[in-house]
C-alpha positions in Angstrom: -24.1 3.8 80.3 -22.3 6.9 80.2 -18.3 7.1 81.3 -17.4 6.6 84.8 -15.7 10.0 85.0 -18.2 11.7 84.3 -19.8 13.3 86.8 -23.4 13.0 88.0 -25.1 16.1 89.4 -28.4 17.8 90.3 -28.8 21.5 89.4 -31.5 23.6 90.8 -33.2 25.2 88.3 -36.9 27.4 89.9 -37.3 25.3 92.7 -37.0 21.9 90.9 -33.6 19.6 89.8 -32.2 18.9 86.5 -29.7 15.7 86.8 -26.9 15.8 84.5 -23.7 13.8 84.0 -20.7 16.0 82.6 -17.2 15.3 81.6 -14.2 16.1 79.2 -12.6 19.4 78.8 -12.5 21.9 75.8 -15.7 24.1 74.4 -19.2 23.5 76.4 -21.5 21.0 74.1 -25.0 20.4 75.6 -26.8 17.1 74.8 -30.4 16.5 74.9 -32.1 13.1 74.6 -35.2 11.7 73.5 -38.3 9.7 74.1 -38.5 7.2 75.9 -34.8 7.6 77.2 -32.6 9.6 79.6 -29.1 11.1 79.0 -27.5 7.8 79.2 -28.5 7.5 75.3 -25.3 9.4 74.7 -23.2 6.5 76.0 -21.6 5.8 72.8 -21.0 8.7 71.3 -20.0 10.7 74.8 -16.2 9.4 75.0 -15.5 10.6 71.3 -16.9 14.1 72.2 -15.6 14.5 75.6 -12.1 13.9 74.2 -12.3 17.6 72.5 -15.3 19.3 74.4 -17.0 19.4 78.2 -19.8 17.3 77.3 -23.0 18.0 79.6 -25.7 15.2 79.3 -28.8 16.4 80.9 -32.4 14.8 81.5 -35.2 17.3 80.3 -37.8 17.8 83.0 -40.4 14.8 83.2 -37.7 12.5 82.1 -34.7 10.2 83.7 -33.8 11.7 87.3 -34.7 15.2 86.7 -37.8 16.7 88.2 -41.6 16.0 86.7 -43.6 18.7 88.0 -47.4 19.2 87.2 -48.3 20.2 83.5 -50.6 22.7 84.8 -52.9 24.7 82.2 -52.4 23.7 78.5 -49.6 21.3 80.2 -47.5 24.9 79.9 -44.7 23.4 82.4 -43.8 21.2 79.5 -43.8 23.7 77.0 -40.6 23.6 74.9 -40.0 26.8 75.7 -39.9 25.8 79.8 -37.7 23.0 79.0 -35.3 25.2 77.1 -35.4 27.7 79.7 -34.0 25.0 82.5 -30.9 24.4 80.0 -29.8 27.9 79.9 -30.2 27.7 83.6 -28.2 24.5 84.1 -25.3 25.6 81.6 -25.3 28.9 83.6 -24.6 27.0 86.5 -21.6 25.3 85.3 -20.2 28.5 84.1 -21.1 28.9 80.5 -22.9 31.8 78.6 -22.5 30.7 75.1 -22.4 26.9 74.3 -23.4 24.4 71.7 -26.2 21.9 71.5 -27.4 18.7 69.9 -30.7 17.2 70.5 -32.1 14.0 69.4 -36.0 13.5 69.1 -37.7 15.4 71.9 -34.2 16.8 72.7 -34.0 18.1 69.2 -37.3 19.9 69.5 -36.1 21.5 72.8 -32.7 22.2 71.1 -34.8 24.2 68.4 -36.7 26.3 70.7 -33.3 27.1 72.8 -32.1 28.4 69.4 -34.8 30.5 68.6 -35.6 31.8 72.4 -31.5 32.3 73.5 -30.0 32.9 70.1 -27.3 34.7 72.1 -26.6 31.6 74.2 -26.2 29.1 71.3 -23.5 28.9 69.3 -24.0 25.9 67.1 -27.0 23.5 67.0 -27.4 20.0 66.0 -31.2 18.2 65.9 -31.1 14.3 64.8 -33.9 12.6 63.3 -36.8 15.2 63.4 -38.5 17.7 61.1 -39.9 21.1 62.7 -43.1 20.1 65.4 -44.9 22.9 63.3 -44.2 21.3 59.7 -45.1 17.8 61.0 -48.7 19.0 62.4 -49.4 21.4 59.6 -48.5 19.0 56.6 -50.1 15.8 58.6 -51.8 13.2 56.4 -52.8 9.4 56.7 -48.9 8.7 56.3 -47.9 10.6 59.2 -50.9 9.3 61.4 -49.8 6.0 60.9 -46.4 6.5 61.4 -46.3 8.9 64.1 -49.5 7.5 65.9 -47.8 7.8 69.0 -48.2 11.4 69.0 -52.1 11.1 69.1 -52.1 8.4 71.4 -49.8 10.2 74.5 -51.6 13.7 73.7 -55.5 12.1 75.1 -56.8 13.4 78.2 -58.0 12.1 81.2 -54.8 9.3 81.9 -56.0 7.3 78.8 -52.4 6.7 77.6 -50.9 6.6 81.1 -53.6 3.8 82.3 -52.8 1.8 79.0 -49.2 2.2 78.7 -48.8 1.7 82.5 -50.3 -2.0 82.2 -47.0 -2.9 80.6 -44.7 -0.2 80.6 -41.3 -2.4 79.6 -43.5 -4.0 76.5 -44.0 -0.3 75.2 -40.4 1.1 76.0 -39.0 -2.0 74.2 -41.7 -1.9 71.5 -40.9 1.9 70.9 -37.2 0.9 70.6 -37.4 -1.9 68.3 -40.1 -0.5 65.6 -37.7 2.9 65.6 -34.7 1.6 65.0 -33.5 -0.1 61.9 -33.6 -4.0 61.4 -31.1 -5.7 63.7 -30.0 -2.5 65.8 -28.8 -3.8 69.4 -29.0 -1.4 72.2 -27.1 -1.8 75.1 -29.4 -3.5 77.9 -27.7 -1.7 80.7 -29.0 1.6 79.1 -32.6 0.0 78.5 -32.7 -1.1 82.2 -32.2 2.6 83.1 -34.9 3.8 80.7 -36.9 1.4 82.0 -36.5 2.7 85.6 -36.7 6.4 84.9 -39.7 5.7 82.8 -41.9 3.1 84.3 -43.4 4.9 87.4 -46.7 6.7 87.1 -45.1 10.4 87.0 -42.6 9.4 84.5 -45.3 8.0 82.1 -47.3 10.8 83.2 -45.1 13.6 82.6 -43.8 12.2 78.7 -47.6 12.2 78.0 -47.7 16.0 79.2 -44.8 16.5 77.0 -46.2 15.3 73.8 -50.0 17.3 75.1 -47.9 20.3 75.2 -46.3 19.8 71.7 -49.8 19.6 70.1 -51.2 22.7 71.8 -49.1 25.6 73.2 -45.8 24.5 71.6 -47.6 24.9 68.0 -48.7 28.5 69.3 -45.3 29.4 70.0 -44.0 27.8 66.8 -46.7 29.5 64.6 -45.9 33.2 66.3 -42.2 32.7 65.3 -42.7 31.4 61.7 -41.8 33.9 59.1 -40.7 36.1 61.9 -38.1 34.5 63.8 -35.2 31.9 62.6 -32.5 29.8 63.9 -29.7 32.2 63.0 -26.4 30.0 64.1 -25.6 27.3 62.0 -27.4 24.1 62.1 -26.5 20.8 61.4 -29.2 18.2 60.7 -28.5 14.2 60.8 -31.2 12.0 60.2 -31.4 7.8 59.9 -31.5 6.5 56.6 -34.0 3.9 57.7 -36.3 5.9 59.6 -39.4 7.6 58.8 -38.3 11.3 58.7 -35.8 10.3 55.7 -39.1 8.7 53.7 -41.4 11.5 54.8 -39.8 14.6 54.1 -37.2 16.5 52.0 -35.3 17.2 55.3 -32.6 19.9 54.6 -35.3 21.8 52.2 -37.6 22.0 55.4 -35.5 23.5 57.7 -34.3 25.9 55.6 -37.5 27.3 55.9 -36.7 27.7 59.5 -33.1 28.2 59.7 -30.2 30.3 57.6 -27.4 28.1 57.6 -28.5 24.5 57.2 -26.0 21.5 56.4 -26.7 17.6 57.0 -27.3 14.1 55.7 -28.7 10.9 56.6 -26.4 8.0 58.8 -26.9 4.4 58.5 -29.7 4.3 61.0 -33.0 3.9 62.0 -34.4 6.4 64.5 -31.9 6.0 67.0 -28.6 7.6 65.6 -26.2 8.0 68.3 -27.2 4.4 69.5 -27.3 2.5 66.0 -24.5 4.8 64.1 -22.4 6.1 66.9 -18.9 6.3 65.0 -20.7 8.4 62.0 -22.3 10.8 64.5 -19.1 11.3 66.5 -17.6 11.9 63.4 -20.4 14.4 61.9 -20.6 16.3 65.3 -17.1 17.0 65.8 -16.4 18.1 62.4 -19.2 20.6 62.6 -18.6 21.7 66.0 -14.7 22.5 65.0 -15.6 24.2 61.5 -14.3 27.7 61.1 
């Protein structure tokens, strides 16, 4: 779990709340979690990062202890544009106009949109274990559909995935951690119980499905509108697990160079959950990137 000296706080954003934990001193660094987790997924890297930075770990809307609003038409409430806007408001409430961002999985997709829609806010960006959403859908084939079957399952309408996951949410969540991690990976049981607490209720399951529904609809519309017209202008660090799907499926840096101007990155010895499986390597890479001249 996140360090005891981190302050837990609810930030009001457009008549709802975003839960954060923050601590440390130095330049601001926003950390955004992935599916099916919460801000506590950063518990193994936050202590090292907080020695040099003010680290802000936020629960995305729909996850953790943040608000879980109805998705609305086309699940627009879970568009990465809306979720990125939340984070601008959070950082502004803490007194920061400009800040660095690192995101894993779903959080990396929010971070990507944040760097496009609010380029004047983001000083440096790190994305972990993703290729751009648009690229993954445009190049989808049987290999992708097999490895990322959840993308197509979670977007099904009429409460289908909600009902099936809701029958045994603990099995679903623990199985996601097991299948996506490298063999032998160990997760902190306290952190896993926290993920379960936040994910297992009907609203948590529904909101996370709405996140994926938005990704296959309104997010793609936004991404298509930007592709070839807007790029990530700030320095971009891409990290991905050498035992994960992204590594065996894409020329990761080459793909990201189609979407960003200044790209660097490398694998780390992990599966999908880099900050929990390889915390030392992630911390070292992030600190070097953030402090590069």
